[in-house]
N, C-alpha and C positions, 0 to 999 in steps of 0.2 A: 460613576454609575448612579443613575437616579433611582431612589427608593420607590418613587411613585410608579415605576414600570411594573412593579410586582403587585399582584392582587393582595388585598388585606387577608390576613390569616392564611397565607400561602401554604398549601400542604407539601410543597416540594422542598422546602428548606427555610433557612433563616438568614437575615441580613445582620452583619456584624460590622462594627467600626474597624477600619483598617488604615494602614499607612503605607504609602508607596515612596520609595527613595528614588528621586529623579536626578540624574547626573546632568549638571549644567556647567558651562564654562563662563566664569566671571573674570573679565580681564585676562583671558587666556589661561586661567587657572581652573582646573576641574574641582568642583565641589558638589556635595550631595545635599539636595533640599528635599525635605519630607513633605509630601502632599497627603492630605487627609480625605477619606471618603468611606465608601461602603464596599464590603465583599459579600459574596453569597456562598453559604455552606449548604450543600445538598443533603437532604435527609436520606436514610437508607432506601434502597429501591423498593417499590411496592410489592406486596404479596400477590399471589394469583387471585385471591378473593377480592382484593382491592381493585384489580384490573378487570374483573369479569364484566362489569357494565360496558367497558370499552371494547373488550376482546370479542364480544358476541358478534359485532358487525364486521369483524376482520377474519373470522375463521375460514370462510370460503376462500378469501384471497391468500391466507396463510397456506391452505392446502394446495392452492394453485402453485404457489412458490415452491413448496416442498416437492410437489410432483415434478416441477421443472428441474429442480436440483437433482432429483433422482434420474431424470433423463440425461442430465449433464454428466453425472457420475457414470451412467451406463455408456454414454458415447465415448468416454475415455476408456472404460474397462474393455469395451468391444475391440478397440483398434490396436493398442500396442501388442497384445498377445496374438491377435489374428495376423498382424502384419510383421510381427517379430521386430519391432522397432523400439528404440529407447524411449522412455517416457519424456525425455528432454526434448524430443521432436515437438511435443506439445507444450511442455512447461515453459521452456526458455522464452519463446516469443510472447507468451501470455504474461509472464512475469515482467518482461521488459516493458510491455505496454503499461502494465499497472504501475510500475516504478516511475515511468515517465509521467503518467497522468496524475498520480498521487502527489508528485512533486510540483506538477503544473498548478494544482489547486493552490499551492503555497507560493505561486509566481516564480518557480524555478523551472526554466524552459530548456529542454535539450532533446535532440532527435535521437532515434535509435542508433544511428551510425555514430553520432558523437559519443554516446554512452559507451558503445562497444570499443571504439578506438581509444577513448580515455582509459578504459579498463585495461587494454593491452599495453598502452604506453605509460600507464600510471601517471597520467597528466594530473596536475594539481589545480586545474581550473575548477572553480567551486561548483558550477552547475552540474556538469557531468559527474563529478565526484559525489555529490549528494544523491543523485539518482542511482549511481553505481552502489553506493552504500545501502540503499534500500534493497536492491537485489541481494547483496551479500547477507543482509540481516534476515530477510525472509527465507533464503536458502538455508541459513544456519538454523532458523527456528523449525523449519519443516524437518530437518534431519535429526532433531532432538526428540527423545521419547519422554513420556511422563507427563503429569498434569501441569497446567499453567501455574506459574508462581511469580511472586514479585521479583525474585532474582532473575528469572528469564525475561521479564518485561524490562528490567533495568539493563540487562545484557543487550537486548535488542536496541534500546536507546543508545547505548554506548557504540554499537556498530553503526547506527545511523549517522552519528556525528564524527566518526573516525576520520581524522585528517582534514576535516572541514575548517576553512579559515575562521578563526575565532571560536572554534569548537570548545576549547578548554575553558572559555568563559561561560559556556552554556552547561557546565557540570554534567558531562556525558556519563550516563549510567547512575546518576544520583537524582533523587527528588530535589526539586528546586528549594534553595534555602531562603528565597526572598519572595515578596509579594510581586505578582505580575498583573497586568491588565491587558484587555483585548480591545482594540479600537484603532482609529486612524492615526497616522502620524500627526503630531501636534495636539492631540486630545489631552486635556488635563485628566488627572485621576478621577475627578468628580464627573467628567463628561464621558468616560470610557463606555463603550458599548456593553461590556461585561467585565466583571472582576471576579476571578476564581477565588477559592478559599485561601485564607492566610496559610503561609508555608507550614506552620506548626500543625495544621489540621490534616495535611496531606498523608502522612504515614498511616494514620488510623483509617482514613477514608479509602486508601488503596487496599489495605488489608481486607476491609469489608467487601470491596468490589471484587477482588480476586476470589474471595470465598464464594461470592455470588456466581462468578463465572465458572468456577469449578463444580459448584453444587447448586444449580438453579432450583428454585422452588419446585417441589414435586408437581408434575402435571403441567407446568408452564411450557407452552410450545417453544421449540428451539429458536426459531427466528424472532419471536417476541423477546425472549431472554437476551438474544444478541442485540436487538434494538435498544433495550434498556441499558445494557452494559456499555454500549457505545456512547449513549448520552451521558452516562455517569462518568466515564473516562474523560470525555472532552470537557465536562463541567468541572471536574476536579483539576484538570490541566496540570498534571503532577510534575511536569518537567519544564525547564526554562525555555526549551525550544524542541521542535519536532513532535509535538503532541498530535497534530492532525495526521501526519504520515503514520505515526505509530498506532494511533487509534484505528485507522483504516486497515492497517496490517493485521491488527488483532481481530477484526471482523473475519478476514480470510482464515486466520488460524483457528478461530473458535468454531468455524463451520466445517472443518476437515478432521474432526475427531472420530469419524466413523459413524456418527449418529445419522448424518444426512449425506456427507461427502467423505469419501475415503482419501481424496487427494485435495490439495489447495487449488481449486479450480474456479472459485468465485472471487472476483476482484471488483470492488465497488466503485473505483475512482472515475470510471468513464461516465456513469450517470451523474455522479456527484459533481464532476467538473462541468457538465452541461447544465446543471441546476444548482449552481454553487450558492447563490444568494438565498434560495429557498432552504438549502441545507443549513446555513447559518441561522436563518430566521426561525426555523422550526425547532432547532436545538435550544435557542434562546427562549422560545415561547413555552417550552416545557418548564423551564425554570421560573418564568414570570407568571404563567397562567395554569400550569399543570396540564397542558394540552397534550396528553399522550396520544390521543387518536390521530392527530395530524402527523405527528412524528412517526408513529408505527406505520401509517399508511404510506408515507414517503419511503421508509426503510424497506417495506415490502416491494415498492416500485423499483427500488435499487436492485434488489435481489432478482426480481423477475426480468428486468431489462438486461442486466449484466449476465444473468444465467443464460438467457436466450442468445445474447451476443457471443458468449463464450462457446456455446454449441455451434453457432455459425462459423466462428473462427477456427474451431477444431476441424470442421469439415473442409474449410478452405486450406488450412495448413496441410492436411492429408492429401487433398487434391493437388496442392502445389508440389508436394513431395513426389507424387506420382508423375506430374507433368515434367518435373526435372528429370526423372528416370527415363521418361519416354523420349526426351530430347536426344538420348544417346543410343537408341535402339539400333541405329545403323552402324554402331561401333562394336567391335568385339572386346568388351571391357570386363574385367574380373570383379569379384566382390570387393576387393580393396578400393576400387574407384567408387563404387556405389556407396560404400560405407562413408566416404567423404561427403556425400550429399546429406546423409543424416547428421554428420558432424556440423554442417553449416547451420542446421536448426539449433544446435547446442551452442555454437560459437560462430556467429554470423559475420564476423570480421576475422580474416585469416591472412597468413603469409605463407610463402613457399616453405620457409623453415618449419612452420607449425605443421603443415601437411607432411613434410619429410619426417618429422619426429613421430608422427602417427603411423606412417606406412613402412618406415625403414627403407631399405634398398638404397638406390642412388638418389641424389638430390635432383638430377635431371628428370627422373620419373615424376617426382613431386612437381617440378616446374611444368612438365607436360600436362599433368592433371589440371593444374591451375589454368594454364593457357587454354585447355579445352573447355573448362568451365566458363572462362571469359568469352570464348568464341561462341558458345551456345547461350549466352546471356544469363547464366546462373550467377556468375560473379561479375563485378565491375571494379575497375581500378580506382582506388581511393588515394589516401595520402601516402607520402613517401618520407621516411626518416632515415637518412644516410643511404645505405644500399638496400634497405628493407622497404618493400612496397606492401601496403596493406590493402587487401581486396575485401569488398563487402557484398552481401547478397541483397540487392535492392528489393526484390519481391517479398522476401521475409520481413524486411524492415517496413515495407508498406503496411503489413498487418500490425506490427508493433507501433507504428506511427499513427494509427487510426485514433481519432478522438471518440 
């Protein structure tokens, strides 16, 4: 990392000398070689007074974003009670999309059907496993009560890396013990795009960040505090791997504490994936130039774009559910059958045995249900493992597979 990238007397932090241990193979024998360079230690996040000159130009946009999130929360609150459906009819496809896109930003590619099949079969292929872990982690976090803590953040990290190939070398659930660098393959330590703080600085920096997230400065707008916290987390880069996915997950969790959203309905990765280079550039520019304005503007764009997108997807999912029901109006079917339609939104890859376990009765009844769902285009036949056939709901997956 080149010191000249940073403005003189940079108010955002300080540069310190650092050492990076690079593993090389000499004559087929692994050995560690130390490379010298610079690392960046961010200062504590600014106070509301410090930000006021910047915030004045963003308050209208912030209010627009808050109003949109209010509509989003209302769109969710209106439907489940009125239609007497499980919240999972909306949650699961939205989370599946976010898990897929957040991992795609890190160049981990998997479709919705691959993720769901891998989940059922416990396949150890790395890509679906990493995305599946994201869903597991966020489901676990949403189910927990109480304020955010370092322990919860570390537990989320551990869940993200559970079972991933080489995961044990990435210190799951622990702050990184070594210096890391961010750059392209082959970059030397001195040429790195960015070098986060030395490992010894991480615990104190994370303590300060969690305190900020739990108790933002009085009067600081919620979305502004979330934008600042996300920058700080990614700059600290507290873990050996998974910082991007975890940082984006924390955006979702920090906005569903009841202040703006009552449920985890804002998922940032769609917009970020489409504007990925700008995302990285603006985070870096805060560190090098203290440019909060450009970063806050981008963050509000993320919230507005993804908030409106989620409202639209909720409408489509509910319309899709009704369309599924309408396909069977010529049949004299009981509530047990229609409950399976809702189940497909919760679990969009199923087997006859899974349906049988849910409805009881005879296995032939479950098979008849599945055959009818296939006949009317709600389900399609997927992979087969032994005698077990896995069926998936392609129209639900279309929503989860949108970029």
